[in-house]
ZAMARGU-4260 file (C-alpha; in steps of 0.2 Angstrom, whole numbers, plus 5000, padded with zeros to 4 digits):
<rodrens>
0) 5089/5028/4747 | 5071/5028/4754 | 5075/5025/4773 | 5061/5018/4783 | 5059/5013/4802
5) 5058/4994/4796 | 5074/4997/4786 | 5084/5003/4801 | 5077/4990/4813 | 5083/4977/4801
10) 5100/4984/4799 | 5102/4989/4818 | 5099/4971/4824 | 5115/4971/4834 | 5113/4988/4842
15) 5095/4984/4847 | 5101/4968/4855 | 5114/4977/4865 | 5102/4992/4869 | 5085/4984/4870
20) 5076/4999/4878 | 5081/5011/4863 | 5067/5014/4850 | 5067/5018/4832 | 5053/5030/4827
25) 5047/5041/4813 | 5045/5059/4817 | 5039/5073/4805 | 5046/5090/4806 | 5040/5104/4794
30) 5034/5091/4782 | 5050/5082/4782 | 5050/5064/4789 | 5065/5059/4800 | 5070/5042/4807
35) 5075/5045/4825 | 5084/5033/4837 | 5075/5038/4853 | 5082/5036/4871 | 5099/5030/4868
40) 5107/5026/4885 | 5088/5025/4891 | 5089/5044/4891 | 5074/5054/4885 | 5084/5070/4884
45) 5093/5066/4868 | 5090/5057/4852 | 5101/5052/4837 | 5095/5056/4819 | 5097/5041/4808
50) 5090/5046/4791 | 5105/5056/4785 | 5118/5056/4771 | 5129/5046/4783 | 5116/5033/4788
55) 5126/5018/4782 | 5141/5024/4791 | 5131/5027/4807 | 5123/5010/4806 | 5140/5002/4805
60) 5146/5012/4820 | 5130/5009/4831 | 5130/4990/4828 | 5147/4989/4838 | 5141/5000/4852
65) 5133/4997/4869 | 5127/5013/4878 | 5127/5010/4897 | 5112/5020/4905 | 5122/5024/4921
70) 5137/5031/4912 | 5142/5045/4900 | 5151/5032/4889 | 5150/5020/4875 | 5157/5002/4875
75) 5165/4996/4859 | 5159/4978/4859 | 5172/4973/4845 | 5187/4982/4853 | 5182/4978/4871
80) 5185/4997/4876 | 5175/5009/4887 | 5175/5027/4880 | 5170/5040/4893 | 5163/5055/4883
85) 5172/5071/4889 | 5173/5085/4876 | 5184/5097/4867 | 5200/5101/4877 | 5216/5111/4874
90) 5228/5102/4863 | 5242/5105/4875 | 5231/5099/4890 | 5241/5088/4902 | 5227/5075/4900
95) 5230/5072/4882 | 5246/5062/4886 | 5240/5054/4903 | 5241/5035/4903 | 5242/5024/4918
100) 5238/5006/4923 | 5225/5003/4936 | 5225/4986/4946 | 5209/4982/4954 | 5205/4966/4963
105) 5219/4957/4954 | 5215/4963/4937 | 5224/4976/4927 | 5216/4989/4916 | 5224/5001/4904
110) 5218/5019/4907 | 5222/5034/4896 | 5215/5050/4888 | 5215/5051/4869 | 5206/5058/4854
115) 5188/5054/4854 | 5184/5039/4842 | 5176/5041/4825 | 5161/5032/4831 | 5158/5045/4845
120) 5160/5059/4832 | 5146/5051/4822 | 5135/5050/4837 | 5139/5068/4842 | 5136/5075/4824
125) 5119/5067/4823 | 5113/5071/4841 | 5097/5079/4844 | 5092/5088/4860 | 5075/5083/4866
130) 5074/5092/4883 | 5082/5108/4889 | 5086/5100/4906 | 5096/5084/4907 | 5103/5077/4923
135) 5116/5068/4912 | 5120/5084/4902 | 5114/5075/4887 | 5129/5063/4888 | 5140/5078/4883
140) 5136/5075/4865 | 5129/5093/4863 | 5146/5100/4867 | 5155/5089/4855 | 5142/5092/4841
145) 5145/5111/4843 | 5164/5108/4842 | 5162/5098/4825 | 5150/5111/4819 | 5163/5125/4822
150) 5176/5115/4814 | 5165/5113/4798 | 5163/5132/4798 | 5182/5135/4801 | 5179/5144/4817
155) 5195/5151/4825 | 5191/5146/4843 | 5192/5127/4838 | 5210/5128/4831 | 5218/5124/4848
160) 5205/5112/4854 | 5203/5093/4851 | 5189/5081/4857 | 5196/5070/4871 | 5189/5054/4879
165) 5194/5044/4893 | 5197/5026/4889 | 5198/5010/4899 | 5204/4994/4891 | 5203/4977/4900
170) 5184/4973/4902 | 5182/4958/4890 | 5163/4959/4891 | 5152/4973/4898 | 5147/4971/4916
175) 5138/4986/4923 | 5140/4981/4942 | 5158/4979/4939 | 5160/4995/4930 | 5151/5004/4944
180) 5163/4996/4957 | 5178/5000/4947 | 5172/5018/4944 | 5169/5022/4962 | 5186/5016/4967
185) 5195/5024/4952 | 5187/5041/4955 | 5193/5041/4973 | 5211/5039/4967 | 5209/5051/4952
190) 5205/5065/4964 | 5217/5059/4977 | 5232/5061/4965 | 5225/5076/4956 | 5212/5087/4963
195) 5207/5094/4946 | 5206/5077/4938 | 5190/5074/4928 | 5181/5059/4935 | 5169/5046/4929
200) 5151/5051/4931 | 5139/5038/4938 | 5121/5043/4934 | 5106/5036/4943 | 5093/5028/4932
205) 5076/5037/4932 | 5063/5026/4941 | 5051/5016/4930 | 5033/5022/4930 | 5028/5007/4940
210) 5040/5012/4954 | 5034/5029/4958 | 5023/5043/4950 | 5029/5060/4945 | 5028/5073/4958
215) 5013/5085/4957 | 5017/5099/4943 | 5004/5112/4948 | 5001/5115/4967 | 4984/5123/4961
220) 4973/5120/4946 | 4983/5132/4935 | 4997/5144/4936 | 4992/5161/4944 | 4989/5177/4934
225) 4996/5187/4948 | 5010/5183/4961 | 5011/5195/4976 | 5027/5193/4986 | 5038/5202/5000
230) 5057/5200/5001 | 5062/5184/5009 | 5077/5178/5019 | 5091/5177/5007 | 5099/5162/5016
235) 5082/5152/5014 | 5081/5157/4995 | 5099/5152/4993 | 5096/5135/5001 | 5081/5132/4990
240) 5091/5137/4975 | 5104/5124/4980 | 5091/5111/4983 | 5084/5113/4965 | 5101/5111/4957
245) 5108/5097/4968 | 5106/5078/4967 | 5092/5071/4977 | 5101/5068/4993 | 5108/5085/4995
250) 5092/5092/4989 | 5083/5084/5004 | 5096/5090/5016 | 5095/5108/5009 | 5077/5108/5011
255) 5078/5102/5029 | 5090/5116/5033 | 5076/5128/5027 | 5065/5120/5041 | 5079/5121/5054
260) 5083/5139/5051 | 5064/5144/5051 | 5062/5134/5067 | 5076/5143/5075 | 5067/5160/5073
265) 5050/5154/5075 | 5040/5159/5091 | 5027/5147/5097 | 5009/5153/5100 | 5010/5154/5119
270) 5026/5166/5117 | 5017/5176/5104 | 5002/5178/5115 | 5013/5183/5130 | 5023/5196/5120
275) 5007/5203/5112 | 4999/5206/5130 | 5015/5214/5136 | 5016/5226/5121 | 4998/5231/5123
280) 4999/5234/5141 | 4993/5251/5145 | 5007/5255/5157 | 5021/5249/5147 | 5029/5266/5145
285) 5028/5269/5164 | 5036/5252/5168 | 5048/5250/5154 | 5061/5240/5164 | 5048/5228/5171
290) 5041/5224/5154 | 5058/5222/5146 | 5062/5209/5159 | 5046/5200/5155 | 5050/5200/5136
295) 5067/5193/5139 | 5060/5180/5150 | 5047/5175/5138 | 5060/5173/5123 | 5072/5164/5135
300) 5058/5151/5139 | 5054/5149/5121 | 5072/5146/5117 | 5073/5132/5129 | 5062/5122/5118
305) 5071/5108/5110 | 5075/5107/5092 | 5063/5093/5088 | 5048/5102/5096 | 5053/5119/5087
310) 5053/5110/5070 | 5036/5102/5074 | 5029/5119/5079 | 5035/5128/5063 | 5029/5114/5052
315) 5012/5114/5060 | 5011/5133/5060 | 5016/5137/5042 | 5012/5121/5032 | 4995/5118/5024
320) 4989/5099/5026 | 4979/5102/5010 | 4995/5107/5000 | 5005/5092/5007 | 4990/5080/5004
325) 4991/5084/4985 | 5009/5078/4985 | 5005/5063/4996 | 4989/5057/4987 | 4998/5058/4970
330) 5010/5044/4977 | 4998/5036/4990 | 5004/5019/4986 | 5022/5024/4990 | 5018/5034/5006
335) 5007/5020/5013 | 5021/5007/5013 | 5037/5007/5023 | 5052/5013/5013 | 5067/5001/5016
340) 5084/5009/5011 | 5101/5001/5008 | 5110/5004/5025 | 5096/4997/5036 | 5085/5013/5038
345) 5066/5011/5035 | 5054/5026/5034 | 5037/5023/5041 | 5022/5025/5031 | 5013/5041/5034
350) 4996/5036/5028 | 4985/5021/5024 | 4982/5017/5006 | 4963/5019/5009 | 4965/5035/5019
355) 4955/5051/5015 | 4961/5069/5016 | 4950/5071/5032 | 4959/5057/5040 | 4976/5064/5035
360) 4972/5081/5043 | 4968/5072/5059 | 4985/5063/5060 | 4998/5072/5050 | 5005/5081/5064
365) 5018/5078/5072 | 5021/5062/5063 | 5026/5070/5046 | 5039/5082/5054 | 5046/5067/5064
370) 5048/5056/5049 | 5056/5070/5039 | 5069/5072/5053 | 5072/5053/5054 | 5076/5053/5036
375) 5087/5068/5037 | 5097/5060/5052 | 5099/5044/5042 | 5106/5053/5027 | 5118/5064/5037
380) 5125/5051/5049 | 5138/5039/5043 | 5142/5029/5058 | 5129/5015/5060 | 5134/5008/5077
385) 5132/5025/5085 | 5117/5032/5076 | 5108/5016/5071 | 5103/5012/5053 | 5108/5024/5039
390) 5104/5028/5021 | 5119/5023/5010 | 5123/5034/4994 | 5117/5021/4982 | 5107/5022/4966
395) 5093/5012/4973 | 5092/5024/4988 | 5091/5039/4977 | 5076/5032/4968 | 5068/5028/4985
400) 5071/5046/4991 | 5063/5055/4976 | 5045/5055/4983 | 5052/5061/5000 | 5062/5074/4993
405) 5047/5081/4983 | 5037/5081/4999 | 5050/5090/5010 | 5052/5103/4996 | 5034/5107/4997
410) 5036/5109/5016 | 5051/5120/5014 | 5043/5131/5001 | 5028/5134/5012 | 5039/5139/5026
415) 5048/5151/5015 | 5032/5159/5009 | 5024/5161/5026 | 5038/5163/5038 | 5043/5181/5044
420) 5062/5179/5043 | 5068/5193/5032
</rodrens>
């Protein structure tokens, strides 16, 4: 059979109707033409190879599948069943026999773990990794693909394993908002009754290009040929490492902790000048006690500065407005408007849309440091009446937070580079 893009588009009409943002394209690899289903789940980290010897079987399966972008699952439109993709588990795992009824808002749902469906097996066998890093873990398809490949090879480690999915029956038609609500509530009880229970993953959709531009890739025009570094404070490095591996909310908070720690140890210019004069006094050895008292007094006076002013000072001292401007100017449309979050908090604009770099240099301090602090407080505080408006942990807020998280990362990185905490 000579498969073409048009052939698959014609045969996969039902799938395209259920998943309109997926795309069928032709891709040439080593002079071999492949027909690929791109961005299933609206996820560009993985694709499905269509032009295979199992193409007809795969077509039949896909036409009954809806792939929800916010979930690592498939919805069987004919069977009215949600199948959450997990992976290969021990055959004697307690989860292989776990079945329960979940009553939610007056409606009953049958929930159970069972062997992965034949349709999921087909998807996994024909999955193609498009990107190394995937926030969705490639919808767990790569783990399953490896399992089925090992089975085909007769690999011993697979003998005691079986592919397991989590199923929910009772949703007569797919409703994303209802599934999100059910999942959040069900996850609470899954972990309440079993601390080691797997839970339903809810993914934030990536923002559309119209919503926000990507953060700046290169802070300079190109990657440097030589990097010179001294050992840095291990805690600051651990905080930044955690920020890189966390979701956007925790990433922001970890970066803010970097600023807080540096601010705690940072001496202001007046204190530095005072200490420098003391240490260079010609009679310091003759009057050691007197000068020690002056040193202690200068440090105590510095320590009396409130946390807010310390953070303002460390950001001013260690951050380059030129570096920050690169991040801001790449998203100037975003940063020149208020950011209104679910929960009532609104971040003020930090620049005008028509502003220049020179204008930014004249007004960025201390307004930027203060705005970063306000966002941190709105993220960390959960009691609206006491602390005012907050930022709820919603998908919409995660998207709105992305540019701010990218900006505070630049602040934290510069503080690590230029601070003297070792």
